N, C-alpha and C positions, 0 to 999 in steps of 0.2 A: 736789314737786308731780307728781300722776298724770300720766301721758303723755297728751297731747291727742289726740282721737279726730276723725278727719277725716269730715265727713258729706256733702260735696259738694265736687267739684273741676271746675274748668273744663275742657271739651275743647279740643283744639288748634284746632279750627275756630271755637269760641266766642271763644277768647282773640284769634286772628288776625283775626276780623270784628269785634272790639270797636272802639268810638270811641277807647279808649285806645291802641290799637295804631296806630290812624290818626294819632293826635296824636304818638306816638313815632315813627312814620316822618316825620312833617312836621317834627319837630325834628331828625332825622337830615338830611334834605334841605335845609331852610331854615337851620338854625342850626348845623349841623354837629356835633350833639351825639349821641353814642352811648351810649344807657343801655338795659341789658339786663333789668333786672328792676324790679318796683314799688319794691323797697327803694331802688335806685339812683335812680329816677326821684323818689321823695319826698324823698330826701337832697339832691338837687340843688335841688328846688324850696324847701326851707328854707333852704339854704346860701346861694342866690342868688335871694332873693324877688323883687327887682325885675325880674331878667331872666325868672323864671318868669311873673309877672302880666303882663308886656309880651307875651310868646309867647301867652298867652292871648287878649288884645287882637288880635293878628294873626291867631292860628289861627281865631278865631270870627269875624273881619272884622267888628269892632265899627264901626259907623256913627257916626264922630266929625264933627258938624258944623263943629267947629273942632278942630285938632289939640292934643294935649297937649304941654307944654313938658317936664315931668318926670314920670317914672313915680311917684316918691316923694319928698316933701320931709320932713325930719324922720326921726329914728331910733327915739325913745321914744314909747310909747303913753301916754296917748291923743291926743297932738298931732300924729299923722301925717297928711299930705295925700296923696292919690292922684291921679294924672293931672290934675295942675293944668293949666288952660287948656283942657281937652277940654270939649265940651258934646255931649249926646246924649239920647235918650229911650228909656226902658225899653219902653214900649207899642209904639213903632215897630219894635223888633226882634221883637215878637211877630207883629205884622202882616206882616212881611217872610216869614213863613213860611206864608203864605196858600197853600193848595193844595185845589183843588175836587174832588180825588179823594177826600178823607175829610173828614169833619165837622171844625168848629172846636172843638166841644165836645158833650158829652152829659150828660144829666141823668136821674136815676133817682130817684123818691120812693117811700117806703116803701109807698104804697097800690099800686105797681105802674105808675104813670104813667111813660113814658119820653118825653123829648123830645130831638131832635137839632137842633142849630143849625149851619147852614152858615157857611161863611167870609163869603159875601156878606151873609147875614142878620145875623152878628155885626158886621161892618163898618158896615151900615146903623144898627143900633141905637146902636152906640158914637157914631157920628157924630151922630145925633139928640140924644142925652144931652149930648155935648160943645156942640153948637149952644144947647141949653137953657140949660146952664151959662153960656155967654158971655153969653146974653140976660138972666141974672140977676146979671151982673156978677162973675161968679167969675173970678179972675185968678191967675197963677203964684203960688204960695206959699200961697193960701187953703187952708184945711182943709175937707175934705167927710167926712162921717161915715156910717156904715152901721149900722143896727140889723136886721140881715138874717140869714136862714138860708142855708145852702149851695145857693143857687139861682143860675141863670145871670144874673139881674138883678144879682147881687152883683159878678160879674165883669165885666159890661157897665158898671156904675156905676164900678168901680175904674178900668178901661181908660180911659173918658172922662175921668176925674179925672186919670190919669196923662198922658194925651195933651195936657192943658193946662199941666202943669206944677204943678197943685195936689196936695194931700198928702192921701192915703187914710187913714182909720181905721175900723175896724169891730168891733162887738161883736155876739155871737150873742144872738137874742132869748130864750134861756134864762136870760141873765143878769139878775139883779134890777135894778130901776130905779136904786137907790142906786149899785150897781156901776157902771153905765153912766154914771151922772152923774159919779162919782168920776174917769172916764176922759176923758169928752168935755169936762168942764168945764175941764180943764187946757190943752186945745189949742184951744178957741173956734172950733168949726166954724161955718161960714156956711150950709151946705145938710145936710139929713138925708135919707137914703133909709130908709124902713123898711116893715115889713109890718105888717097888722093882727092877725097871729098866726101860729101854725104848728101842725104835726101832729107828735106823737111818741108812739109806742107805740099808735097806734090812736086817740089823744085828741086833741082840739083845745084848743089854748091861746091865747085871746085876748090881744093885746099893745097894742091901741090905746090903752088908757088909761095904760099905763106909758109908751107913746111920747109921748102928750100930756104927761105929768108931766116927762119929758126935755125936752121942747121948752119948755116953762114956765120950767124951772129953768135949762137951759142958754141963757141969753138971747142969745147970739150968733148962734143959729139963726135965720135970716131966712125960709127956705122948706123945705118938707117934700114930698118925692116919696113918694106912697104906692102900694105895690105891694099889692092886694088878695088876699093869698095864701089867706085863709079867706072872703074875701067877707062879712065880718062887718059889721054895721052900725056906722059910725063917724060922730060928730058932731064933724067938724074946723071950725075957723074957715075959711070959704070962701077969704079971700084968702090964707091961709097955705099952702093945700094944693094939689098938682098931682097927679091920679091918673096912674099909669104909662101907661095907655091913652091918656089926653088928651096926655101928653107926645108919645107916638109918633105919634099922629095929627095934632097941630097944629103940630109942629115941622118947619119945612122942611128937606129933606134937602140936605147940602153934602158936599162932598169931606171925608174925614177927614184932618185934619192933626195934626202933631206938633211941640209946642214945644220947642226945644233947650233943655236945662238944664245947668248945670254938673254934672261928675261927682259931686260930694258934695252935690247938692241933695236935700232930703229926698223920698223915695218914699212912705213910710207911717210910722205911729207904732202900734208894738205895746205891749203892757203886760205887766208882771210881775203876779203874782197878786194882790198888794195885801192878802194876808191879815193882816199886821202892820203895816200903815199905807197911806198914800197909794200907789197903784200907781205905778211907774217907768213914764214915758212914753218908751219906747225908739225912737229915730229912726235909721233907716237911709237909705242913699243911693241914687239911681238907678244910678250906676255900680257901686257895690259890690254891690248885689244882682244886677245884670245879669251881671258877671263870675263871681260866685260860683255862682249858679244854672246858668249855662250849664255852668261846670266840674263842678259836682256831679252833675247830672242826665245830662250826656254822658259825662264821663269816669269818674265813680265808679259812677253807676247803670245806665250803658249804655242809657239811653232813647233811641229812634230815631224818626224821623219816621214818622207813621201809626200808631204803636202807642198803645193805650188805656192810660192812666196813672190809676190809681185810689188815693185815700187817703181813709180814712173820717175825717173831721174835721167840726168847725164852723168858722165864720168866727172865732170867738173864739181859736183855735189857730194858732200859726204855720204848721203844716201846710197850712192853707188857702191861704196865700201861696206855699208850696212846690208844692202842687197845680197852681195856675194857671201857675206858672213853667213847667211841663212844655210849654206852648205855645211858649217860646223855642226848643225843640229840634225843633219840628214835631209833637210827640205830641198826642193827644186827650185832655183831661183829662176824667174821669168824675166827676161831682159826684152826691153821694148825700145826700138830705135824710131824716132819719127814725131810728128807733131800730135799732142792729145786732142787737138781739134780739127783733124784732117781724116776723113772728108767732113767729119762733124764731130760734136763732143761726145757722141755715143760710141766712139770708136773702142775706147778702153773697156767700156762695159760689155761690148760685143766679145773682146777677147775674153774677159772674165768670164763669160758665159760659155764660150767655145771649148776652152781648155780643159776643164774649169780652173780658176784660180780659187784658192781657199783664203789667202790672205792678201788683200788688195791694198796697197799703200799708194798714196799720192799728196799732193801740197793742199792745204786749206783753199788757197784761191781757185783751185780746180773744182773742188766741191762746190763752193760759192758760185762759179760760173755755170756749172751744171744746173744749181738752184735757180739762178736767175734766167737761165734759158728755158726753164720749165720742163726739163727732162724728167721721164719717169721710167728709168731702167729696170726698176723692179717688175713693171708691168710688160715691157717690151722684150725681155730677156729673162732666161732661166738663171737666177742667181742663187738657188736654193743650196748650192754647196759653198757658198761664201760664207766664211767663218768670222772674219774681222775685217774692218775697213780702217787703215791706218791714216792719220793726218798729221802734217808737221809743215814747217816753213814759215807759219804765220798763226796767230790765233784763230780757232774756228768759232765763228758767232753762233749763238743759240739757235738762229733761224736755219743754219746749215744742219744742226743736229735733227731738227724737225723734218727737213727735207730728206735726210738719210733714212730716218725711221718711217717716214710716209711714202717715199718714193723709191727706195733702194730695197730695204728689207726691214721689217719690224722686229725681226730676231738676230740681226747682226750685232756684233760686239764693235762699237766705235771706239777705236784706240788713238786718241789723240795724244802726241808727245811732243816734248820740247827739250833740245839739247843745244847741239851745235858742233860745227867743224873743230872747235877747240878740243873736244873730247871724243868725236865721232861716235856719239851714242846720246841717249836722252837722260837728263837729270830727273824728268818727271814725266810719268805716262800712264801706263796700264797695269792692271792685276786682274787675273782671272777670278779672284774672290771678290771684287768689289762691285757695286752698281755703278752705272754711267749717269752722272746729273747733267742735265742739259746746261750747255755751255761751259762745262768743266772738265779739265784733266782729272783722272781717278785718284793719282797718288804720287808721291815721291818715290823714286826707284830705291831697291834694296841697296844699302851700302851708301847711299848718298844723304849725308848730314845736312840738308838743305833747309834753310829758314828764311823768313822774312824779317828784314830789319828795319826799324823805324829810324828817324833822324838821329836819334841818340845811340845807335847801334844796339838797340834791344829787340829780343823776339817780340813780334807782333802777329797777332791771329785775327782774322775776319777784317783785315784792313791793307791798304796798299803799303807795300814794303819793298826794299831792295833784295833782290835774290842773293844770297850769300852760302856758299858751301863751306862748312866750318872744318871738314876733316879731308886728309887726301884720299885720292882714289886711284887705282893702278891706270885708268883710262887717261888720267891727265898727261898732257904732253911731257915728253922727257926732256925737251929743249925746243927752242927755235933754232932753225939752222942759220949760220953766219950770226949768232948772237953769244959769242964765246963767254962774255962775262954775266950773260944771263938778265942783262938790265932790261931788254925789251919785254921779255917773258914776265919778269918781275912788275914792270909798268902796266902790263896789260890786265892782270888780276889781281895783284897783292898789295898795291899802294894804299888803297883805301882803309883795308882791314889787314894789317900785317900778318901773314901765315893763314890767311883765309881768301878763299876765291870769290871775288865780287864778279858775278857773270854779266853784269850790265843789263839786266831785265827787271822790270817791275812785277811782282807777284803778289797774290792774295791767297792765303791758305786759311781754309775754313776749319772749324773745330772737329769735322768729320774726315779731315785729311785730304779732301778734294780740292782743287786749286784752280786759279786762272792766271795766265800770262796776260799782262796789260801793256805791253809795248817796251820798247827800249828805254832804259832809265836815262841814257844820254840824249834821248829825244822828249824829255819830260816836258809837259805843259805845265809850266809854274804859274797858275792862274790866280792872281790875288792872294799869293801865300799858300795856295791849295795845289798839291801835286796831282796831275791828271795823267794816267797813262793813255797813250794815243788810241790803243786797242779798244778802250771803252767807247770812244767816238766812232771807230771803224765798225765796231759791233752793232751800232745802231744804223749806220749808213748801208751796211750790207743787206739790210731789209728793204731798200729802195730799189724797186725794178728800173727806175729811170737812171740810175747811176752806174756807170761801168767801173769807176775807180775813184779814189779819192787820197788827198793828202792833207794833214792839219799840222800847223806850226804855231808856235807861240814865239813873237819876236819882241825882245826887250828893248825898250825906247828910252832915250834920255829923260832924266827927270823921274824915273822910277815907274814909268807907264809901260804898258805892253799892248801888242796888236796881235790877234789871233785870226788870221785868215784860213778858210777851208777852200781847198782846191779840189774841184770835181771834173771828172769826165763824164760825159753824158753819152747814154746809149744813142744809137742812130735814129734821128727823127725826134729826140727831145729837145727841149729848150728850158733855159732856167728862167722861169717867170715868178711873179710875185707868189703865186699859189704853192709852188715847189719850195721857194726859199722858205716860206712860212712853215710848211710841212716839215721841212728839216729841222728849223730851229725849234718847233714846238716839240718834235719827238726827241731831240737831244735834252730839251729842258725837262720833259716828263720822265724819259727813261733814265736819266743821269742826274743833271742838276742845272741851274741857270749859268754855272760857270763854264759848263760844256758847250754853251751857244758861241758860235764864232762872231767875230765882229764883222766879217765880210764873207760871202761866198763868191768864189771866183771861178769861171769855167776855164779849164785848161785843155789843150789838145792831148796831152798825154802826162802820165806821171813816171819819173825816172825810176830805174829798178837797177840794183847791182846785178852781175852775171848769175849770182846764185838766188835771184829772185827776192831780194829785200828791198822795200821802199826806202829811198835815199832822203829821209827826213833831214838829217843832220847837214848833208852837204848843201841841199836847197835852202835851209835856213841860212848858212854861211853866205850863200850868193845874195840872199835878200838883204843880210846884214851889211853888205858892202865888199865882202871879201873877193879878191881876184879869182874867178873860176880856175884859172891855171895854177893856182896855189892851193885852192880847196879840194880839188879832186883830179883823179885820173880817168880821163874820158874813156880809155881804152878798157877800163874794168866796168864800164857802165852797159848794160843790155840795149838801151836806147838812147845813147848820147844826145840825139838831135832834140830829144824833149827837154834837155837843160837849156838849149838856146832860147826857148820861150820864155823861161823864168829869168834869163839874163837880159833879154830885150824888153821884158814888161815889168821890171822890178819897180819903177817909178810909179806906173799906173796903178799897180797892187796896193801902194800904200795911199792912193787918192780917194 
């Protein structure tokens, strides 16, 4: 392997002032533990998980209404119980951070609208929504749904739901109605918060008809709260609908209260992509999310009280939950609703400069798009207050690291992270004590006993392996909704290695603890007996300015042969000629190996993505292998379903 290149190192002052150093000193003083490095701290956290998670309870001063009897009961996942006997409330821990010296949250719309909500204003609105819910008969354990964009009302509705011990679930209004129904019908919500539409890329998209279809189909919904985001004309049944303004005006204000619930009481239901079947309704706990979000945001991301924390996300992605969780550490979440490319790709950097934003989170594809567009935000805007840039959603190629440090800020901390909806956090990510290596994530998160497994199930270092988490974590789902025997939950993570969590990613862990995610293991390119992660190929292709996007597959053929086509989407004005083909193949051979060179390069009009922004490698492979598209995927769960038609129509020509 080529020598790793350090692109950022923490200063001594940064390290000593970090929340992680504060925790290290607390461990020394309160627990008598002397741990000198991140490696030592991580090793202790996974060797002694009960002690580690209990220290977090004490360090963050968790407000338990009743004490816990045991930190953990059971050893084997997924049957572990955490902090049995304890009762608490997630939202209560957010409001203990109330500080009138800074806002509770800020909101920016693509139109330029900027709203600031004070802690007093937030508490009043949450209390009113809570009172309204109580008047509607909502009780602990009831499900509350949102069909909402990333607006303050979404956080207000969630916090009110949470304060009651009810269970939140949300879909973004850019989801198709069938996609939403497939999710909400599983959990049978009693109350729906919805908008009449939203704006994206300067265009209005009305959604009241879709919302009405959702309500008429999901028959458990008894009442709708309408937020007139577009002020579109809506003909709703009068007895069913309560406008947001009416709720605020007519509900009597009462003190905001918080219902204590057991540690493992459901907090929200998130969903898998559902592209190949009914989406998994992934259910997390109050206590698990509370401990994990405090740990990650404070100790891994070093987010501090009063700092503005931004992540570009919709409510349909787990990063929305992670964004609002920044309030747990006293940070100010910055919500953004709109297109990241309207009126151009500089829009988010302008917002970062204007507010200013201290922690700027986005997706890896957005950073790659900025790189390919030749943006120079560090020269055009004042980004001197920017502390960190977070990246997730896909592996970030080395060239994007170069772009960040050359064109955004030479001193910014690039916090690449990877986890998933399954745990609503990151298994691997950042540490304020460690350097950032070009093309690498910094470390495994504290408490995460994550290893790379070879084909024999043995730990492997410096080589491609299956990502496996060997020990339980409180952030793992308590169950899947409508999976009473736990069969779907078991099959999703624990079949390959009983009692151990197989996440489904290829990973390479280096001797210094830094690591790379190399694609989904279920999309493995098994080339002449050698396993190749798709991210290895995408990393090379991201360096081509001629390419807008790409998809790589390996198709197993009769007789033991295989065929590996590379599908590319060209930038406007570009063509696939012999010179570009040769350049792509030579680059893959030189930077990877001859096995990484495709058998054929095919120009496609678009690459299909899930609603959460993941490339659909496996469903496209199934189509090309002859499976009926109607059986291999749910088109309502696809962001651009028309892109699949091209693969269906051209699969014969692709093999020629």
